C-alpha positions as CSV (number, residue, x, y, z in Angstrom):
1,X,113.5,-197.5,-61.9
2,X,117.0,-196.4,-61.2
3,X,116.8,-194.4,-64.4
4,X,113.6,-192.6,-63.5
5,X,115.0,-191.8,-60.1
6,X,118.2,-190.4,-61.6
7,X,116.3,-188.5,-64.2
8,X,114.0,-187.0,-61.6
9,X,117.0,-186.0,-59.6
10,X,118.7,-184.5,-62.5
11,X,115.7,-182.5,-63.7
12,X,113.9,-182.0,-60.4
13,X,116.7,-180.3,-58.5
14,X,117.4,-177.6,-61.2
15,X,113.6,-177.0,-61.6
16,X,113.3,-176.7,-57.8
17,X,116.2,-174.3,-57.7
18,X,114.6,-172.3,-60.5
19,X,111.2,-172.2,-58.7
20,X,112.9,-171.1,-55.4
21,X,115.0,-168.4,-57.3
22,X,111.9,-167.2,-59.1
23,X,110.0,-166.9,-55.8
24,X,112.9,-165.1,-54.3
25,X,113.1,-162.7,-57.3
26,X,109.4,-161.9,-57.1
27,X,109.6,-161.3,-53.3
28,X,112.7,-159.1,-53.7
29,X,111.1,-157.3,-56.6
30,X,108.0,-156.5,-54.5
31,X,110.2,-155.3,-51.7
32,X,112.2,-153.1,-54.0
33,X,109.1,-151.5,-55.5
34,X,107.7,-150.9,-52.0
35,X,111.0,-149.2,-51.0
36,X,111.1,-147.2,-54.2
37,X,107.5,-146.0,-53.4
38,X,108.5,-145.1,-49.8
39,X,111.6,-143.2,-51.1
40,X,109.4,-141.3,-53.6
41,X,107.0,-140.3,-50.8
42,X,109.8,-139.2,-48.5
43,X,111.3,-137.2,-51.4
44,X,108.0,-135.4,-52.0
45,X,107.7,-134.8,-48.2
46,X,111.3,-133.4,-48.2
47,X,110.6,-131.2,-51.2
48,X,107.5,-129.7,-49.5
49,X,109.5,-129.2,-46.3
50,X,112.2,-127.4,-48.3
51,X,109.5,-125.2,-49.9
52,X,108.2,-124.4,-46.4
53,X,111.7,-123.6,-45.2
54,X,112.3,-121.3,-48.1
55,X,109.0,-119.5,-47.4
56,X,109.8,-119.2,-43.8
57,X,113.2,-117.7,-44.5
58,X,111.7,-115.3,-47.0
59,X,109.1,-114.3,-44.4
60,X,111.8,-113.8,-41.8
61,X,113.7,-111.6,-44.1
62,X,110.6,-109.6,-44.9
63,X,109.7,-109.2,-41.2
64,X,113.2,-107.9,-40.5
65,X,112.7,-105.3,-43.2
66,X,109.3,-104.3,-41.9
67,X,110.4,-104.1,-38.3
68,X,111.8,-100.6,-39.0
69,X,108.4,-99.4,-40.1
70,X,106.4,-101.2,-37.4
71,X,107.1,-98.6,-34.7
72,X,106.0,-95.8,-37.0
73,X,102.8,-97.7,-37.8
74,X,102.0,-98.3,-34.2
75,X,102.4,-94.7,-33.3
76,X,99.8,-93.6,-35.9
77,X,96.9,-94.7,-33.7
78,X,97.1,-94.0,-30.0
79,X,96.4,-96.8,-27.5
80,X,92.9,-96.9,-25.9
81,X,94.5,-96.0,-22.6
82,X,95.9,-92.8,-24.0
83,X,92.4,-91.6,-25.0
84,X,92.0,-90.3,-21.5
85,X,94.2,-87.5,-22.6
86,X,92.1,-86.7,-25.6
87,X,89.7,-84.2,-23.9
88,X,92.6,-82.4,-22.3
89,X,94.5,-82.2,-25.6
90,X,91.4,-80.9,-27.4
91,X,90.7,-78.4,-24.6
92,X,94.3,-77.1,-24.9
93,X,93.9,-76.9,-28.7
94,X,90.7,-74.9,-28.2
95,X,92.4,-72.5,-25.8
96,X,95.2,-72.0,-28.4
97,X,92.5,-71.0,-30.9
98,X,90.6,-68.7,-28.4
99,X,87.6,-71.1,-28.2
100,X,85.6,-72.0,-25.1
101,X,84.9,-75.7,-25.6
102,X,83.7,-78.7,-23.7
103,X,84.5,-82.3,-24.7
104,X,82.7,-85.5,-23.6
105,X,83.8,-89.0,-24.6
106,X,81.2,-91.6,-25.3
107,X,81.4,-95.4,-25.3
108,X,84.0,-97.1,-27.4
109,X,83.4,-100.1,-29.5
110,X,85.5,-102.4,-31.8
111,X,85.1,-101.8,-35.5
112,X,83.2,-104.6,-37.2
113,X,85.6,-104.7,-40.2
114,X,88.8,-104.6,-38.0
115,X,88.5,-105.7,-34.4
116,X,91.9,-104.3,-33.7
117,X,90.5,-100.8,-34.4
118,X,88.6,-99.1,-31.6
119,X,86.2,-96.2,-32.2
120,X,85.2,-93.9,-29.4
121,X,82.5,-91.4,-29.9
122,X,82.9,-87.8,-28.7
123,X,80.9,-84.5,-28.6
124,X,82.4,-81.0,-28.6
125,X,80.4,-78.0,-27.7
126,X,81.9,-74.5,-27.8
127,X,81.7,-70.9,-28.5
128,X,84.0,-68.5,-30.5
129,X,84.6,-67.0,-33.9
130,X,83.9,-69.0,-37.1
131,X,87.5,-68.6,-38.3
132,X,88.8,-69.9,-35.0
133,X,86.5,-73.0,-35.2
134,X,87.7,-73.6,-38.8
135,X,91.4,-73.5,-37.6
136,X,90.4,-75.8,-34.7
137,X,88.8,-78.3,-37.0
138,X,91.8,-78.4,-39.4
139,X,94.0,-78.9,-36.3
140,X,92.0,-81.9,-35.3
141,X,93.2,-83.8,-38.3
142,X,96.8,-82.7,-38.0
143,X,97.1,-83.6,-34.3
144,X,98.3,-87.1,-33.2
145,X,94.7,-88.5,-33.1
146,X,92.8,-90.0,-36.0
147,X,89.4,-88.3,-35.9
148,X,86.3,-88.6,-38.0
149,X,83.7,-85.9,-37.7
150,X,80.1,-86.9,-38.4
151,X,78.2,-84.0,-37.0
152,X,78.8,-80.3,-37.4
153,X,76.4,-77.6,-36.4
154,X,77.0,-73.8,-36.1
155,X,74.6,-71.3,-34.7
156,X,75.3,-67.6,-34.8
157,X,74.5,-65.6,-31.7
158,X,75.5,-62.0,-32.1
159,X,79.2,-61.8,-32.9
160,X,80.1,-65.4,-31.7
161,X,79.2,-68.8,-33.1
162,X,78.1,-71.7,-31.0
163,X,79.2,-75.0,-32.4
164,X,78.3,-78.7,-31.9
165,X,80.8,-81.2,-33.3
166,X,80.3,-85.0,-33.0
167,X,82.4,-87.8,-34.3
168,X,84.7,-90.7,-33.5
169,X,88.3,-90.9,-32.4
170,X,90.1,-94.1,-33.4
171,X,92.6,-96.1,-31.3
172,X,94.2,-99.5,-31.1
């Protein structure tokens, strides 16, 4: 009996140590693989954040380059508030071309394609020579307003022409 007990002690203790060590290795191995997976996820997250940071720095650089052109682009279209001066400016332009004109502004509405673009209808009636009207119409497009003419009607009465112009003036 003494022999069995001693044999059990001699074999049992090393086997027990091996079983405990194997269990510890399996536990540590699982913990290491979980940590490796977490590190991989954090690395992927860090790479995506670095890509975003690169994109943001590129956009910042581009926006600084565009800033010089922004003021010029803003000045192309007048603000809606400034359209109150449109009839006066066209009246002055008509007087410069020896035309007797009347201007009325209609309702404005946002453009369906671009809500930042505002289109206000207008009607111009006037009297004068045909050449003066042609110079006036050419001047409409070279002035600081963006104008689209959709109606144009001339009627000759003696030596003068009566005209009806309709269209839209665009603003932001």
